[in-house]
N, C-alpha and C positions, 0 to 999 in steps of 0.2 A: 364856308363848305367844305375848303381843304382842310381846315382843322377838324372838323366834323369825320373826314375820310382817314385821318391819322388816327382819330381815335379809337375808331371801328378797326381799322390795322392794329392796334398796339393791343388791344381787348382780345382780338383773334388769337397774335401771338401767345400772350399770357394764360390764355386756356388751352394752347396747344402745346404750351410748355409743362403747364399743369398735369394734364394728360401722360406726359413722358416721364415723369418723375415714378420712379420704384415705389409701388406699395410692400412695404416692410412688416412684416408677420411679427412681432417683437415678443417673445416668451419670457417672461420675468422667469430666473430660478429661484427655485425655494432656499429658504438659507440652509447651509451644511449643519448636519448635527453631530454630537461628540457620541463616543463609546457609553457614557454615563447618560445620553438621551436615548438610547435603543429600546425600546417597547419589544423584547422577545422573549420565547419562552421554550424550553424543550421539556414537554409531559412522557412520564414513562404508563404504559397503560399498565393499570393493576389489575392480575388475573390471579384470583384466589387468594386476595389479601398481599399478593407480592408482586413487587416491581418486576413486568415483563422485561424482555430487551426490545420490543417494540414502541418507540418513542414518538412522538406527535412532535414537529418543529412549527414554530408559528412567529411571524413579524406581523406586527401592528404599526412600523415604522414607515416614514417617506424616503425610503432606501430599497435600490435593488439586491436580492437576497442571493447570500453563496452560502448551503451550510457544506462543514466538512466533518464528518462522523467515523472517521475512522479510516474503514474501508472504501468508502465512496463519496461522492460530492452530491448535490441535488442544489438547483438555481430557484426552487419553486417558492413563492411566499408562504404558502404551509405545504406540508408534505408528511406522509408517516414512513420512518425507514426502520430496517432492523439494525441492532448493534451485536456483535458476534462475541462478544466476550463479559463474564460473570463481571460483579464487583464495580467499582468507579471508572468510569466513559467520561472522556473531554469531549464537548463537542462544540466546534470552533467556527463561529459567525462571521462571515466578512459581508459590511453592508458599503452598498456604492453611491454616494451621494448625486445632488443633481449639479453639481461643479468639478463631479471626476476625482474627488478625494474618496479614501476607502477608511473605513474603520473597522477594528476588530473587538468581538470580545468573544470569552469560553463559557460553555454553562457544564455543568458538573451533573451527572446522573448516577444513579447507583442499581445495578441492574443486580436481582437476588437469583432471580432464576431462567435460564434461557428456554423460556415456555415456546416462542417459534424457532422451527427449525432453520439452523446455520451451521456453518461447516464448523465441527469442533476444533478444529484442527489451529486455525486463528487463535483461539485461546492458549492451546498447547504451545504453539511455538513463541507466541507473544506474552503470552503472562496476561494480555489485557490491554499492555501498553509496550515496555522495552525489555525484552528478556535476553539473557545471556547464555552463549552455548559455548563449551569448550570439550576437548580432547576428552575421549570416555576413558580413564584410565584403570577403570574398574574391568575391563577386558582383556583378554591375553595380549591384543595386539588392536591397537586405532583404524590401522590404515592398510591396505593391502589390496590383492587379488584371489581371486578363485573362480568358483564356477555358475555359470550363470543359470538362473532358476534350481540351483543343485546347493551352494552354500548360504550362506544367511550371515556373512561374516567374512575377513579376512583368514583366507584357509592355507594357499599355499606360499607365497612371499608375502610377509607380514611386517609391520614396523612399529615399533613403540613410540609416544610421544616425544622421546628424546631424539629419535631419528629421523624426525618428519624432516628436520633443516636441514636434511641433506637434498631432500627432494625440492622443498620448498621456504626458502628461507624465511626466516621470521615467523612462518607458519605453523612451530611445533609448540614447544613449552611455552606458556606466558601468551600466548594468542587466543583469540574469542571471536564469536561470532555474537553480533545483536541482531536480534530479528525484532522489528519496530511493527507495531498495528497501523499507527497513522502513515499514509502512503504506502503501506506493504513495504517498508524499508530495509536492506540486509546491508549492515555494515560490517564489515571484516579488519578487525583491528590485531595488527602483524604485533609481534613482542618488544618491537622498537618504537609502538605508540602509532606508527603512521598506519593511517584508515582508509580501506577502499569502501566505496559506498555505490550500492545500486540497487536492486528489487526483487522483489520475488512474489510468485504466485504457486497456486497448488490445485490440481484436477485431482478429485479423491475417487470419480469416475474411471479412471483409466488403471483398473486391476490386472495384474496378471493372476491366471490359476494355472495351476498344475493339473496334470492329467488324472490324478487322483482325487480332485477338488479343491484341493489346498490353496487358499491365498498365499501365495509368494510375495505380492508386491499390493499393497494398500490402496498405492494411488502415486502421481507424479507430483516433484518439487521442482521448479522451472526459476532459475535468476536470469536476471538480467544486467547487466553493466558490471558484474562482480561472481567468483565464484566461492563456494564454501572452504572451507581451509583448505590446502592442500588438491583444490580442485584442478586436476590435471589427469590426462591419459598418456603415461609413459611410453607406450607401444605407437601410438599417433604423432609422438615427436613432443610430447609435453603439450599439446593442445586442449586450452582449457574446455571445462564440461560446464555445460549451463543447465543438463536435463537430468532427472536423477529419479530413481525407480525409489518409491519409499517403503522400505520391508518392516518398519517398525517406526511408530511417533506416537508419544503421550507424554505426559506432565516432566516426565523426567529423561528420556530417553529418545533419539533420532539415530536409525540405521538407515544407510542408503546405499544405492547401488547404481552403476553405468555398465551396461554391457559396452564391450567392442562393436564397430558397425560390421552387422552380416552374422553375430556369433545365434547359435541355437544354445538348444540345453547343455549345461557345461563348458560350453566355452568361456572365454576370460572374461572375466567383470571385474569392477573396482568396488571397494567397498568402504563407508566412512561410518565410524562409531562416535556420536555424540552423547554429551550428557549435561543437564542444566546445570550452570555453576549455583 
């Protein structure tokens, strides 16, 4: 009888212990794939027989998606995005495997026409990839001050390229700026090779119109982390300038202006003249 009681007690103990064991939900991770095994595509929408700037990106691989199309990112498996420059465009895909490893692959597409509206200034500034800009030495002066909403370039105190180093060492002759489409990156390369890097953006809705209806400024260029060459305001103790009125912008020329705080028409403003290298 005693043995039977021991057996019953032992059996109950086993059942209790088994019921206390944690139930594990084990999920087997899939095998990580390589970039060569990716099944991805970037297909331009064809309009009237020409490649438009609308591209459909698609990922059929067992990885999470991040698509970098230059001016933005999308993490959708399939998405439709707009490219902003004609010619060859690079789309960079980053996939995240189940084990946490990342893989990258670039896809190249060639845009014939900007069929769908995008700010043309992206292409003007960057050339669709990276574009170099230098002081416009074809103008009488490259930097200086003048009248806000009155002049369209340096008019009062004016400097040539060879004089810029006195205001901003290393940012005169031999210096340049590089506007890059990917990540909207702005690099200022000084004459000694030292580089300062930041970003840029623009808003072409912020126009300045004169009383006679003439558009004096087409929009605004804003930089972050870096200024344009000689990007300072002398009458404000050499304070860096990060926001500029765009007077002229095209494939070959940029003219920028910055008004001193609180000025009205013909108050002191600073002007920059640049050209594509």
